[in-house]
C-alpha positions, 0 to 999 in steps of 0.5 A: 487500424489495427484489433488486439485481443479486446479491439482495436490498438493503435497504431504507433510503434514509438511514443513520438509518432503517437496521436491524440487518436492511439491515446483515445485508445490506450485509455480506453483499454486502461479503464477495465485495467485500472478497475481491477486494480484492488483485485491484483492488491489483494491477490498481492497481498495472498501472496504473504500467507502461509510465509511465517519468516521466522516469525510466530504467525505468516505476512498476511496474519501480520496483515491482518493483525495489524489491520484489525488493530487499527480498525477496532480501535476506531481508524478511519478506513483510509489508515486501515488500508495502510495497515493492512497493507503496509509489509505488501512490498516485502514479496519483492522487495525484501529490504526495502518493502516500505519503499514498495508499500508505499509507492502502492498507497502513494496516489491513493492516500494522505500524504501523512499516511503515505510518510506514514507506511513509507517510514515505518521501517525505521520506525519499526527498528527501534524494536529491533534493530540493536540486536542485529547490530544497527542503531535502534534510534536510526528513527531519530533523524525525523524526529522533529517531523510534524510526523514522527510520533504518528508514525510511533504511534503505528508502530507501538500500538499495531504494527509491533503487537501483531504478531500474537498466534493468538489474536483473533484477526478479521478476515481479509474479506473484512477489509476488502471492501475498504480497498476497493473504495481507497484505491478508486479514490486517485489524490495524487497521480501525473496521470489524473489532473486534479478535477479529475480525480473522483474525490479529490480533497 
């Protein structure tokens, strides 16, 4: 069996020819890659540093302000990580950044927190869509959804006010251990059987 840079490689050249042995090799090779995911997420978040996009603070500072406000308000760790990463999609998905962020978080957070991140752009639009010729009440399509109030509150209390140059955010290092813990708790993934999820609930 041919060796790669870090060990043996699978033999197949087309997935239909893969064997259990091949997939055991791939699975073993994936373990350090998966373990390093929190570091890659944090590295991508740092790409927001210095990018103001016309706002009074850069996008990383906005993320830190949002997370700091949620943390100081006593929100749980998973919620705070969602607050920190809610705009991580800005770099690659400026036209659908909330969808990108939600997809990254989906395997590791509750359905409620996933929905909040996925829909926060629509709910945040209440504060500015009308200035762009858009419908500020776009969020009303979800008026009867059980997590409407939860998401509206996130935007009103944490996301919306987090553009203040005078606000003293906690440093990213405060949140890094939280990101590592949240991203090792798989709650929903087609690649991980329910009985193999470390802290499934």
